[in-house]
N, C-alpha and C positions, 0 to 999 in steps of 0.2 A: 626827648628828653630821657628815660628811662633809657634806648640805646648807648647815650652820648654818655652816661654815666658810664656803663657797664664798658663798652671800649676810649675809657679814655684815655689819653696821651698828654702831657706839658706841651704849652699853644710853645710854637717856633716861629723864628722869621729867621730861616738859614740857619748859621752855625748858634744863633742866639737865642737862648730858653730864657724865656720870662719870668719876672718872681710869683712864687705862690701866690703874693696878697696879692697882684695881676691877675692871675688863675680867679681867686676867690673872689675876685669883685667883677667878675666876669660871669661864673657862675651865679649869684646874687641877682646882679642886674636879669640875667636869662630868666628864673626863678619867679621875680617880683609881676610878670605878668599871668603865669602860672598860676600861681598861688592864690589870685584873686577866685577863681573858680570853685577850688573847696569851702573858701572860708565864707563866699556865696549862698553853697546849698546849704550849708551847717547851721548858717545864719536863719536862712529859709523854715530850716525844719525846725529850731529854736524859738523861732517868736510863732508858727504858726500856730492857730487856738482850735485846731481840729484833736481828740484825744489822743485817740490810736496812732505809734508809728505811720503804720500802713493809710491810716487818712489824711495825715501831713504829708507823708508823699506825692500822693494822687492829689491834692491839693496844689502841692507847689509846680505840679506839671502844667496845671490848669492857665491858661494867659489873664492877665490882668485885666486887660484892655479890651472895652468892648465895641463896637461900632451900632452906633444910635442917627437917628434921625434928626438934623437940625432942625431947630423950629423957627428958625428965621427962614428959613430956605425952600420947606416943605419935602415933600417926599423925597426931591429928587438930587439932595441932597445931604449924604451920612459925616459923621464927626468921629472923628476916638477921643474918648475919655476915660481916664482911669478911676478903678473901682477903686 
């Protein structure tokens, strides 16, 4: 996305140049899927219960889903549970 911004030229179709609002709408739609990642990272770091920033970062990189043995099927089956 960053390289697209650096080498940006307005969208054209043959001789027709699309209006600025159409180009802006395209950038907004493309940015919607990308903005979720930093928002999720900030949310995870802000809501983590660790006191230090390094502890929050380490804790946010650990999986929260663990495999446990199912009590109904014995040791041969396992299922996932959220912590």
